N, C-alpha and C positions, 0 to 999 in steps of 0.2 A: 648480663642476665636479661632474657627476653620476658617481658611482663605480659603474659597472655591473659586476655579477658574474654570470658564466655557469658553471654547474656542469658538470664533466667527470669521468669516472671511467675507470679501466682496471684490468686484473688482471695481476699479475706472478707468474710461476711461480718458486719458489725451491726449494732442496733441503729446506726446512723446511715447504713447503706454499705455498698461494696467498696473495698479499697484495693487497688492494684499495687502490688509490691514488685518492683522490677529493677534490674541492673546487672552489671554496671551500665550506666547510661552516659553517653558522650555529651559534651556541651551542646552539640548541634541538635540533640533531642531535648535536652533540658530547656533550651530557650523557646521551645514550643509550648511550654506550660506556664501557668501562673504560679507564683511562690506565695504561700499563705502569709498574710500580714502578721500573724501571731508567732511566726518562727523567728523569735528575737532573743533567744537565750545567749547568743554570742555577740551579736551586733544587730543593727536595724535590718529588717527583712531584705530590702533591696541590696544592701551591701553584702549580706550573707549569701544571697543568691549569686551574686557575682563571684564570691569566694568559692562556692562549690562548683561553679562552671569552670573556674580556673583549675581547680583540683582535678576535675574530670579530664582535662587536657594533659595532665602530667603523665609521663610514660607509665609510672606505677600507680597513678591515682585511680581510685574507684569510688563511684557515687552510686549508692542504692537508694531508691526513692519509694515513698508510699504516696499514692495520689488518688483523689476522687475525681474521675473524669479528667479535667484539664488543670486541676489545682494540686500542687505538691503540699502535702500536710505533714510530711516527715521524711527524714533522710538519715543516712549514716555515711561517713567518709572514711577512706583508707588512703594513706600516703606515707612516704618516708618521713621519719621524725624531723622536726625543725632543726636546722643546722646549729642552732644555739642550745639545743637540749643535749643532755649527756647521752641519750640513746642514739645520736648520730656520730658519736665519738669515733667508732671504727668504720663508719661509712658502709655498713652492711647492706648489700643489695637485697638480701632476702629477709630484712627486717622492715615491717610496715606497722604503722600506728593507726589504731582506730581513733581518729582525731576528734570526731564529734558525732553525737547521735541526738536527734531532737524530734519530738512529736508535738503537735499543737495540743493545748490542754484539753480540747473537746474530745480527743481520741485517745488520751492516756487511759490505761487500764483495759484497752481493747485488744491487747496482744500485738500491736503494730510494731513496737520496738523489737520484741523477740522475733517477730516475723522478718524484719529487716536483717537481723543477724543470721537467722537460719538460712535465708535466701543467699546472703553473702557467701556462705560456706558451701553452697551447691556447686560452685565453680571448682572443679578438680585442681585448678592451678593454685588455689589457696593452700594446698598441701605442701607447696614449696616455700611457704613463708613462716616466719615467726611473727605472730600478730600480738601487739601489746596495746594496752589502754591504761593510761595513768589517771587514777580516780582521786580527786581532791574534794573533801566535803564542802569547801567553800564554793564549789561550782554547782552544788546540788540545790534543787528547788525545794528547800525545807519549808519555806513559808507557804508556797503554793500547794504542796502536798500535805502540810501539817503533820509530817512524820518526824520522829526523832532522828538524830544522825545515825543511830544504830539500826533503826527500822528501815531507813532509806538505804543503808548499805546492804541490808538483807535483800531488799527489792532489786538493787543494782546487781548484786552477785547472781541472783536468780535470772535476771535478764541476760547478763553476759554469758551465763552458762548455756543459753540457747545457741550461742555461737561457738561454744567450746572453750571459752576463756575462763580461767580459774585464777584465784589469787596466788601470787608468788612472792617470796621474800626478796628484799633489796635493801641496800644501804643508802639509797637516794635520799638526800637531806630533806627535800620537800615532802616526800612521801612519808618518811618516818617522823615528820614534825607533828603528826597527829595520828593516834591509833586507828581512826576511822578511814584514813587514806589508804590506798592500796594500789599495787601494780597487778593488773590482770594480764594473763598470758595464754596464748594458744600456739603450740609448736606443731606445725604440719608434719604429716607422716613422711614426707620426702626431704625434710631438712637434714643436711649432712651433720654428722657429729662435730665436725670442725666449727660449723656455725653455732651449734648449741654451746660448745665450749667458749666461743667468743662472746656469746650472749651472757653466759654465766659471769664472765669477767665484767661485762657492762653492768649487770645487776649489782655486783659488789665492786664497783669501780674504785671506791675509796680504799678498800682493802687491797685491791690489785696495785694501785698506785703507791700505797704505803710499802707494800712488799718490794716493789721495784726500787723505791727510794732506799730501803734498807740494804738491798743487794747491789746498789750503785749502778742500776741500769739506766 
């Protein structure tokens, strides 16, 4: 599968000034910018910057950024699921994961996150993918936002809807371990029925494996 990437950009006006949202951005362009020190949701900012530059170089990897002049203040990543996750079980070339989305606290509530997701989907090639995002409440900034777990989930669902992702059922043990966790999914218009059927088996992998065991497969 050829992973075609087409660049798009837009400008969003905020009360703190203009923000450029653009991508997919290759690592050669990313390294021209500063990475804001408050982008620390996953690891220290310098290490996270190196991580997203690495993702940008993956064949399927996509990095969409939000920046003020030369400083990256937010980003979203897309790449194949980690080999250790259940979502890589069938090695589906047309399944990619929204691996991370992060905005610095000063710009939260300014529509930057939804803007990143909307711009991500402007690339027509995204219609060839099943896009997933695994949402776990223990990754959410409940303390910083002072939202309840259920109010945070409502905000998260609204944000994801900007990129066309909606909640989907699954029997994944981590996701069903708490009712606030969820699997978010977007199935592109060009995804073949065979891939959708394979993805349905992934969503309910335990059921599928149990059925095979009963049938002696």
